[in-house]
C-alpha positions in Angstrom: 74.8 -30.7 -41.8 71.7 -28.5 -41.2 71.3 -25.3 -42.5 71.4 -22.4 -40.0 68.0 -19.9 -39.6 69.3 -15.9 -39.5 67.3 -14.5 -36.6 66.5 -11.3 -38.0 64.2 -11.5 -41.4 63.0 -9.1 -42.8 59.7 -11.4 -42.4 60.2 -11.4 -38.9 61.1 -7.6 -38.7 57.7 -7.1 -40.0 55.6 -9.1 -38.6 57.3 -8.0 -35.2 56.2 -4.0 -36.1 52.4 -4.6 -37.8 50.2 -7.8 -35.7 51.0 -6.8 -32.5 49.3 -3.0 -33.1 46.7 -4.7 -35.1 45.8 -7.4 -32.1 46.3 -4.5 -29.9 43.4 -2.8 -31.8 40.8 -6.3 -32.1 41.5 -6.3 -28.1 40.5 -2.3 -27.6 37.8 -2.5 -30.3 36.5 -6.2 -28.7 36.2 -4.5 -24.9 35.2 -0.6 -25.9 32.0 -2.4 -26.0 31.3 -3.7 -22.5 33.2 -0.5 -20.6 30.7 2.1 -22.9 27.6 -0.2 -21.6 27.6 1.2 -18.0 27.2 -1.1 -16.1 25.8 0.7 -12.7 23.2 1.8 -14.5 21.7 -1.2 -15.9 22.4 -3.5 -13.1 19.4 -3.9 -11.2 21.6 -4.1 -8.3 22.4 -0.8 -8.9 21.8 0.7 -5.2 20.3 3.8 -6.7 17.6 4.4 -9.3 17.6 7.9 -12.1 14.0 7.7 -10.9 13.5 9.1 -7.7 10.4 7.6 -6.3 8.8 9.9 -3.1 9.9 7.5 0.4 7.4 5.7 2.2 7.4 5.7 5.6 7.5 2.2 7.7 4.3 1.0 8.2 5.0 -0.5 11.7 8.8 -0.5 11.9 11.4 1.9 10.2 14.0 2.4 14.0 13.2 4.2 16.9 15.7 7.6 17.2 14.2 7.6 20.9 16.1 7.5 24.4 16.1 3.6 25.8 16.6 2.5 28.9 18.2 -1.1 28.5 16.6 -1.9 24.2 13.4 -2.5 26.7 11.4 0.9 24.3 9.6 -0.2 22.1 12.5 -0.4 19.1 10.1 -1.4 15.9 8.2 1.5 16.3 9.3 5.5 14.6 10.3 8.1 17.8 10.6 11.2 18.9 13.3 12.6 15.9 12.6 9.7 13.3 9.2 9.5 13.4 9.0 10.5 9.4 5.9 13.4 9.7 6.1 17.4 9.9 2.4 16.8 11.5 1.4 14.2 14.4 -2.2 14.0 17.1 -1.2 12.9 20.1 -3.0 10.5 21.8 -4.5 10.9 25.8 -3.8 14.5 24.7 -5.6 16.4 27.5 -3.4 14.3 30.6 -0.9 16.4 28.8 -2.4 19.9 28.8 -2.9 19.8 24.9 -6.5 20.6 23.0 -8.5 17.6 21.8 -9.9 17.8 17.8 -12.7 18.1 19.9 -14.7 17.2 23.4 -16.1 13.6 22.5 -11.8 12.1 21.9 -8.4 12.3 23.5 -6.9 13.0 20.0 -5.5 16.2 20.2 -5.3 18.1 16.8 -2.6 18.5 14.8 0.7 19.7 16.5 4.0 20.0 14.8 6.1 16.9 15.6 9.0 19.5 16.5 7.3 21.6 18.9 5.3 19.1 20.7 9.2 17.0 21.5 10.8 21.1 22.0 7.9 20.8 24.5 9.0 17.1 25.8 11.3 16.4 29.1 13.0 13.7 26.9 15.0 12.4 29.8 11.4 11.3 31.2 9.3 10.5 28.1 9.5 9.4 25.1 7.4 10.3 21.5 6.6 6.8 19.9 4.5 7.2 16.7 1.3 3.9 17.1 -1.1 4.1 14.1 0.0 5.3 10.1 -1.5 8.6 8.7 -5.7 7.5 7.2 -4.7 7.6 4.5 -1.8 5.5 4.5 -3.7 2.8 6.4 -6.4 2.8 3.4 -4.0 2.5 1.0 -1.5 0.6 2.4 -1.8 -2.8 0.9 -3.1 -1.5 -2.0 0.2 0.6 -3.2 -0.3 0.8 -6.7 -4.0 2.5 -5.5 -2.1 5.0 -4.1 0.6 5.7 -6.0 -1.9 6.7 -9.2 -4.0 8.5 -6.6 -1.3 10.5 -4.9 -0.5 11.2 -8.9 -4.1 12.9 -9.0 -4.2 14.3 -5.8 -0.7 16.4 -5.5 -1.3 19.2 -3.5 0.5 22.8 -6.1 1.0 25.0 -3.5 2.8 25.1 0.1 -0.1 25.8 1.6 -1.7 23.0 0.3 0.2 20.1 0.9 0.6 21.8 4.9 -2.9 21.6 5.4 -3.5 17.9 3.3 -0.4 16.8 6.1 -2.4 18.9 8.9 -5.3 16.6 7.9 -4.0 12.9 7.2 -1.6 12.9 10.6 -0.6 10.1 12.0 -1.4 8.8 15.9 1.2 9.4 18.2 1.9 8.5 21.8 4.3 10.1 25.4 4.8 7.0 27.4 7.0 7.0 30.6 10.3 5.6 29.7 10.5 4.1 33.7 6.8 3.1 33.3 6.9 1.6 30.4 10.1 -0.8 31.2 8.7 -1.6 34.3 5.5 -3.0 33.3 7.5 -4.9 29.9 9.1 -6.3 32.8 6.0 -7.2 34.6 4.7 -9.4 31.5 8.0 -10.4 31.2 7.9 -12.4 34.2 3.6 -13.1 34.2 4.6 -15.0 30.3 7.7 -17.0 32.5 5.4 -18.2 35.4 2.5 -19.2 33.1 5.6 -20.9 31.2 6.5 -23.2 34.2 3.3 -22.9 35.6 2.3 -25.2 32.3 3.2 -28.9 31.7 2.0 -31.1 28.9 1.6 -35.1 29.0 1.1 -37.4 25.5 -0.8 -40.1 25.9 -1.8 -42.8 23.4 -5.2 -44.2 22.6 -4.0 -48.3 23.3 -2.0 -47.2 26.1 -1.3 -50.4 28.8 -3.4 -49.9 32.8 -0.1 -49.9 34.1 1.7 -46.6 31.7 -1.6 -45.3 32.4 -2.2 -45.5 36.3 1.7 -43.5 36.3 0.9 -40.5 34.0 -2.3 -40.3 36.3 -0.4 -39.7 39.1 1.8 -37.2 37.6 -1.0 -35.8 36.3 -3.1 -35.8 39.6 0.4 -33.9 41.2 0.6 -31.1 39.1 -3.0 -30.4 39.4 -3.2 -30.4 43.2 -0.2 -28.1 42.7 -2.3 -25.8 40.7 -0.8 -26.2 37.6 -2.4 -25.9 34.3 -1.9 -29.7 32.9 -2.1 -30.1 28.5 -2.7 -33.6 27.5 -2.8 -34.5 24.0 -4.1 -38.3 22.7 -2.6 -40.2 19.6 -2.3 -43.1 17.5 1.2 -44.2 18.8 2.7 -44.2 14.7 3.0 -48.4 14.2 1.3 -49.2 16.9 -2.0 -51.4 18.4 -5.2 -49.2 17.0 -7.5 -48.7 20.1 -10.9 -49.4 19.9 -14.0 -47.1 20.9 -14.2 -48.2 24.4 -11.0 -48.6 25.3 -10.7 -44.6 24.1 -13.6 -44.1 25.8 -12.9 -45.0 29.4 -9.2 -43.4 28.7 -11.3 -40.7 29.2 -13.0 -40.9 31.8 -10.1 -42.1 34.2 -8.3 -38.2 32.7 -11.5 -36.5 34.3 -12.5 -39.0 37.4 -8.3 -38.2 38.4 -9.1 -34.2 37.1 -12.2 -34.3 39.6 -10.1 -36.2 42.1 -8.1 -32.3 42.3 -11.1 -30.3 42.1 -9.3 -29.5 38.7 -11.3 -27.2 36.0 -11.5 -28.6 32.3 -10.0 -25.0 30.2 -10.1 -27.3 27.0 -11.1 -30.2 24.6 -10.6 -30.5 20.5 -10.8 -33.1 18.4 -12.4 -36.6 19.2 -11.1 -40.5 18.8 -9.7 -41.9 16.7 -8.0 -38.5 15.3 -5.9 -36.2 18.2 -8.2 -35.1 20.9 -6.4 -32.0 23.0 -7.6 -31.7 26.6 -6.8 -28.5 28.7 -6.9 -29.0 33.1 -6.4 -25.9 35.1 -5.9 -27.0 38.8 -6.9 -25.6 41.9 -3.7 -23.3 43.6 -3.0 -24.5 46.9 -4.5 -22.6 49.8 -0.9 -20.6 51.1 0.1 -21.8 54.6 
């Protein structure tokens, strides 16, 4: 018969009293340095830094704050209240009744941005920054040198700071919103027209005679409609290598086809046996 064990022995009771406390103390000692390190202070992904640097204005972008119609106004340039400078100079100032810096320029004297905006019809016009201050333009590619110079040349009084900002002010332009939208729409239409008017033809130097005649027919049809035809000639991968005489004959055939339609050769680059690109501009047909 197996002997019975006492469930409440003195050794078991002492173990239950002292051991959990020791384990908890050891656990706390192990974890304590982790919490004292304050991970946020040492993390490279921390959103804040203890060393505050002077914010740099965007080079050419930075979210415009002006009103936009249909999202077609310049959105990649600071505008209106989002311009990060106190003093600005306005291009084409005389058109807006502003005093120029000198008689030989149409750039205004330094003006406070808020004063320009106050006198601006914001429903019709928007103020857009189009050029950085001169010092930023000279040093935007050398931030380290810029920071060193800034430390050495810090203004010591509010008057010195204001005078420096006046001398080193960015250039802004007053844009008519509706006129700008119309201009952008016209440019987009012209780009679409050019894209629709452009045709591409690819040939290989050792093209078969029947295939060449078919491509020449296509080329003539495009040019007769006044389209711009871009031709690329290259060696077909894994195909037969053409001779110099065949290449010369191919180029001559293209030249004759263009002459038949009175097209103009705009450009030719490359030479046989490498890739050759030719561009022909067709003569627009006369409207009836």
